[in-house]
C-alpha positions as CSV (number, residue, x, y, z in Angstrom):
1,M,-102.8,17.0,140.8
2,K,-104.1,13.7,142.1
3,D,-106.3,11.6,140.0
4,L,-109.9,11.7,141.0
5,E,-111.6,8.5,142.1
6,P,-115.3,7.8,142.4
7,I,-116.8,8.7,145.7
8,G,-117.9,5.2,146.3
9,E,-114.4,3.9,146.2
10,G,-113.2,6.6,148.5
11,L,-115.9,5.8,151.0
12,E,-115.1,2.0,150.9
13,K,-111.5,2.8,151.6
14,M,-112.4,5.1,154.5
15,F,-114.8,2.6,156.0
16,S,-112.1,-0.1,155.7
17,R,-109.4,2.0,157.3
18,L,-111.8,2.8,160.2
19,G,-112.7,-0.9,160.6
20,L,-116.3,-0.2,159.7
21,P,-118.5,-2.3,157.5
22,N,-119.1,-1.2,154.0
23,P,-122.8,-0.1,154.0
24,G,-123.1,-1.3,150.4
25,V,-122.3,-4.8,151.4
26,M,-124.9,-4.8,154.2
27,A,-127.6,-3.3,151.9
28,A,-126.8,-6.0,149.2
29,V,-126.9,-8.8,151.8
30,M,-130.3,-7.6,153.0
31,A,-131.7,-7.2,149.5
32,E,-130.4,-10.5,148.2
33,W,-130.7,-12.7,151.3
34,E,-133.1,-15.2,149.9
35,E,-130.9,-15.9,146.9
36,L,-127.6,-15.8,148.8
37,A,-128.6,-17.8,151.8
38,G,-130.3,-20.9,150.4
39,P,-131.0,-23.8,152.7
40,P,-131.0,-24.0,155.7
41,W,-130.8,-20.2,156.1
42,K,-133.7,-19.2,153.8
43,G,-136.8,-18.9,155.9
44,N,-135.0,-19.6,159.1
45,S,-132.9,-16.5,159.5
46,K,-132.4,-12.9,158.6
47,P,-129.2,-10.8,158.4
48,V,-128.9,-8.2,161.1
49,V,-125.6,-6.3,160.7
50,V,-122.1,-6.7,159.3
51,R,-119.5,-5.9,162.0
52,G,-116.1,-5.7,160.5
53,R,-115.9,-9.0,158.5
54,T,-118.5,-10.8,160.5
55,L,-122.1,-11.1,159.4
56,V,-124.5,-11.4,162.3
57,V,-127.6,-13.5,161.5
58,E,-130.7,-13.8,163.6
59,A,-132.3,-17.2,163.7
60,S,-136.1,-17.3,163.5
61,A,-136.2,-19.5,166.6
62,S,-133.8,-20.3,169.4
63,S,-134.0,-24.0,168.4
64,Q,-132.6,-23.0,165.0
65,V,-129.3,-21.5,166.2
66,A,-127.3,-24.7,166.5
67,F,-128.9,-26.1,163.3
68,L,-127.9,-23.0,161.3
69,K,-124.3,-23.2,162.5
70,Y,-123.9,-26.4,160.5
71,G,-124.5,-24.4,157.3
72,I,-121.9,-21.6,157.9
73,T,-119.3,-22.9,155.5
74,K,-121.7,-23.1,152.6
75,L,-123.1,-19.6,153.4
76,L,-119.5,-18.2,153.6
77,Q,-118.8,-19.7,150.1
78,S,-122.0,-18.1,148.7
79,L,-121.0,-14.7,150.2
80,A,-117.5,-14.9,148.9
81,G,-118.8,-15.7,145.5
82,R,-121.0,-12.6,145.6
83,F,-118.7,-10.1,147.4
84,G,-115.2,-11.6,147.0
85,E,-112.9,-13.4,149.3
86,G,-112.2,-11.7,152.6
87,V,-115.2,-9.3,152.7
88,I,-117.2,-11.5,155.0
89,T,-115.1,-14.1,156.8
90,Q,-117.3,-15.1,159.8
91,I,-120.9,-15.7,160.6
92,E,-122.4,-15.2,164.1
93,V,-125.8,-16.8,164.6
94,I,-127.8,-15.2,167.4
95,P,-131.2,-16.2,168.8
96,P,-134.3,-14.1,168.0
97,R,-134.6,-10.9,169.9
98,R,-137.6,-10.5,172.0
């Protein structure tokens, strides 16, 4: 008989095998964005979705897109500190949706 594992771990493995984002990571990013993001992200952006290992972030204004890209390295470090290395490895910054 196989050892049982918590359903959360099984779902994480299933999502990973299918190349889908872990819904727990996205929920945590949304809930903790203000603390995780810091400057220049805080107040100038919002997380939209995690696609694979890429976090898509929407800038508050089109003029902020290039500015925010300069802070990607620091944001990735913050996310790695919270979720572990390799969970989110890229940031895509998009302009605000109309």
